[in-house]
Each structure stands twice: as C-alpha cells, then as structure tokens.
N, C-alpha and C positions, 0 to 999 in steps of 0.2 A: 537746711538742713536737707540731706538725702533719705530718700526712706530706704527700709531695708526692699531686696529680691519679694520677698514672701508677701509685702505690702501690696505688689503691684501685681503679682499671681492673684492674692486675694480680691483686689479690685476690677481684675479681669472676669473671674467668677461673679462677680456680683452684676458685672454689666449686663452677665449673659443671661443667670436668675431675673434680672428686672422687666426682663420683657414682660411677664405676667402679671406685672404692678401695674395699675392704672398711670396715664400718660400725667396728671396735674401731680402725682407723687415722684416724678421722674425730675421735675421742675426745682424741686425743692432739697434734694439729696443731692449732696455736690461731690464733685471728686477730688476738684483742687480752689487753693484761693490765692490769686498773685495780686498783693497790693488792698485796693478796694475792687477788684473785679473775679466775679466767681466763675466756676466751670459746673456745669451741672453734670451730671451723671448721663443721662440722655444726652447731652450735647457733645460728650468725650464718646459716646457710639457712635453717635452718626459722623464723627470725624476718624474713627478707628477701623482701619483697615485690617483685615486678621487674613497675617501670610499662610501661605502652605505649610509651613511648619511652626505647629502650635509652642516648640522650644522658644520662639520666636517672639512670641506674644506679650513677655512681661517686656524685655525691651522696648518692643512696637510702644506699647501703652507709653511708658516714662518718657520715650522722645517725643511724642504726641502731647502729652502735660507740659512738660518742658518747653517744646514750642510757642505751644497755646501762651503761659507765662512768659514767656520772653516777651513775644509781642505787646501782650498785656500791660507785662512793667515798662517797655519801651512811649508807647502809646500816654501811658498815666502822665510820666517824666514829661514828654513831650507837650503836654495841658501844660503843666507847671511852666515851662520854659519858653512857648510861643507866646507871644502880642495876643490881645484879644484880638483885633485885626489879622493874624493870622490864621486865628479859632474858627474864626468864621467863616467855613467855607460854604456852608448849606447855599447861599445863594449862588456859587460856583455851580454846585453838586447840584441844583436845581437847573439854571440853566444849561447846563451838559446835557440833561436829562429829556427839556423841551427840543433842544436841538437834536437830539437823537431820535424822537418822536417823531419830529415833524419830517425828518431826515426817511426815516421810514416808508414811511405812508405816501410821503411823495414820490417812494422808489414803487410804493402799490398803484398809485393811480398812474403814473407812468404807466406802465405795464398792463393798466387793463385798456387804459385809451389810447399810446402813441401810436401814430400813423407812421412805419418806418419804412413804407418801401417808397426810393426817392427814384424817379425817372432820369433817365438822360438828358432832355431838356432842364430838368431844375440845375444837375449838377452843370452843364456846358453854361446857362444864366448866373451860377455862383460865380462858376469861374472867370465871364466874363465881365462879374462887377466886382472882383475882389482881385484883382489882378497882383496889386500892390502886396496881397501876401504868402504869391507863390513866385517870390526871386530866390533863385538857388543861391546857397550856401556853400555850395559843391558842386564839383562836375560830375554829371554824370555821363553814360556806358549806354549803351545796345549793342551785344558781343557774340559771336559764337567762339566758345572758350574750351579745350581740351588738355587734360593734365594728365599722361600717359607716364604706367612707369618704364624707365630708358629701356629695361632687359626686354621688355615685353615683344615678342617675335614676330606679329603682325603691324608692328611700329611703322615701321618701312610703306606697309599698304595702308595703312590708316593717314597716313603723311597726303598721298597721293589725293585719298578720299577727302583730306579735308577741304579741297578746292573744286569737288564735284557737283554737279549741278542738277545730273538728270536726278527723276526719283527712284530709281533702281539704286542708283551708285548712294545716294542719302539713305538709303533706308539698310543698304549694308554697311553702312559707318555708324547708323544708329545699333548696330547688332553687334559690331566690333567692340563700340565704347559702353554696351552693358555687360559685356564679358570684360574689357581690360581696363577700360577709365578707370582711374581715381576719382575723376571728377569732370564732368564737361556741363556746360551751359549752351542750349541752342534755342531758346526763343526769342526771336528776334522782335517781337512785341512790347517786350518788359524792359524800363530801364535800369542798370544797378548804379548804385557808387562806385567812381572811379578805383576810389580807395581800398573798397573791399575788395575790387579785383586785385590789386597791386597786393593784398595781403596773402592772397592767392600763388600771384607770380610775384617772388623775390624781386626780379632782373628786373622789372618791370618798373621798381623805384628809380632805376637809373634815368630812364626816363623823363625827360621836363615833358610837362602837360599838355605846351604848347605842342608839340610834335603826334598827340595822341590824335589824330584825326582819322574822320571818315573814308573807310577806306581801306585803310592801311590795317599789315596783315605783321605780325609780331611771331618769332620761333627763340623759342629761349632752351638750352639744354645744361640740367646741371648734372652731378653722379646721380641721382634719385628717378631725376623725372624729364618728360620732353613736356615742352609747353605751345599748345598753339592758340593765338588771338587775333581776332579777328573783328575788328571797329565796322559796326555796323550803322550806328550814330551817334554825337556828340551833342551835349547842352553844356555850357559852361558856366561858372557861378557866375553870379552875379546879372543871369539874365532870365528869362522868364523860365521862369518850370512850367514842363507839355503834360497836359491835363491829362492826360494817362496815368503818367506820373502820380501826381496827386489828387485822383479819383479819390481812394480811399481816403484820404484828409479832407475832402470836400463832405463825405457822405458823414463823416464826425462829426462836422460844421454844420450840418443841415440839422442832424438827431439832435444835438444839443442846444440848438436854438430853438426846434421843437418841443422838447422839453420844458426850456425855460418859457416859453409863450403858453405851454400847456397848465405849466403851475400859477402863470403868473393869473388867467384868467381863470383859471378854480375856483382861486382865492378870492380874487373878483367877484366873482358867484356869490361867494359865501358872506360878504359885506357888505351886498345889495339885499340879500336875501335876511338878513340880519339888522337890514336898515326898514323892508318891509315888514317883518314881524315883531319891530322894536325892542329886540332882540339887544340890540346896540343904540344907545345913548349916551349925548355928551354931556354934560354937567357943566 
C-alpha cells in the first residue's frame, strides 16, 4: 500500500526532531518494515541525503525507503530459493578478508623495506642470464622521423636540413621542427616498434619489412603531409632484443623478485619466532 504524501512529510519532520532523543531510542523506532526486515528511523536518517530544495525531501525519503524495501525483499526471497551450500558464503567472505588484509600488510612491509636501487651490473647480469626471455616478437627500429604539413613555406629548407650533419644545421632543423612539424622524433638511442612508425606513416605499410634496413631513407607525400624517415638501426623479430630496449622490463623483473623474496623471508622469520617462543605447536 502506498503511503500518502503527508505521511512522508511527517516522517521527515520526525527524523529531524529525533536528533534530540537518546541513541538507544532511535534503534527501536521503526520507519518501515519489509517482510521480516525492519528499518529504524536512525538507519533511514543515516542514508537520507537532504536535497538543496526542501520540496524534494518527501520524494527522496519515499524513494530511499522503497529502495531499501526492494533490496530487503529480494534478499529474503533469495534465502528461500537458494540451497544451503549456496547460502553459506561466510567462509568465502572470511577467505577474501584474510587475503585482502595480507595483501595490505605485505604492501606496507614492501614499502618500508624494499631496496629499489638497481645497478647497471645487475641489469646486465639479469639480461645475460635470461636471454631466452628477451626474444623479439616484433620488429624494432631506431629512426629519425619528421611529419611536416605539406603547405609549410619552410618545407624545402627543412628537406635539405634532414641530411645535415653539422651541429649548426641540426640546431636550425630542431628550431624549425619546433615551429612547424606536426610530429618528429630524433632520439637515436631509443628503440621503437616498427608497427608504431607505420601508424604514423600510412604509406610505409606498403613496404615489405625486409626492405626496411639500416641506413635506408624514405620520403612520402600525401595531400596533407610530407614524411621523412631515416632508419638508423633495425632488430628483426625472433632475434635477441637489445639490452636498452629491455632495461625497464628487467628492472621490473628484479623489483618483483625482491618483493617475493622479502615477503618469503619475513614469513619464515615469523614462523621461526613462533617455534622459538612455543606459540606454534603441532599436535
């Protein structure tokens, strides 16, 4: 049965006035009942969010009560329809709680005790000892790459500077790229995936991978852009990935290994302490 609007308005005024009553009285005064479940006025008050417009209060209280009742009735029906095994979820809840607490505590131990400094020698040793883990699945390249709008007035000058070798010319090209280039990349020490370069230069997809070799230069033009690409070095898939391409991955591997070892040692110390003080006993 739907309650008249004035009942909800009265309920709202009661919620406001009951702030002055002792807390033990709140829990015994009911706001609603759905099946076997009861909603106290204090519970309703805790879940009631007062709107900016007081005219909406009755409507929101009504919706809050009906929302609570819907969930309460659904839960009660579930208890009658599910099997005993399906209802017994406490063990799963306890296991999840245990796992979550352990994870939080492990994170705190790691944060307080983990050594995150990794030397070049450690990286080199890990690389040499795990070469089988660093086989390339894709082609990678080092490049100089420029993408210039086709209507830029300085384009012809930039084309000449793409082949420059003097520091002065290279600085001038850098300045022009900053002003006019849509995109460019000139870091000779960084490896990039060839497929990522192809996304930047659509016409490069027409080139067979085996033709994209060290020292090759490609120039493409479409309606919008001029593209210049110089291949500085290439590593093909199924070959050994270069160390500086895997450096960050190796750091991650080492850090994760240290985390695992740190927690393992900590747990072993806890067990040994429990054995020593007889708080761990096997019957």
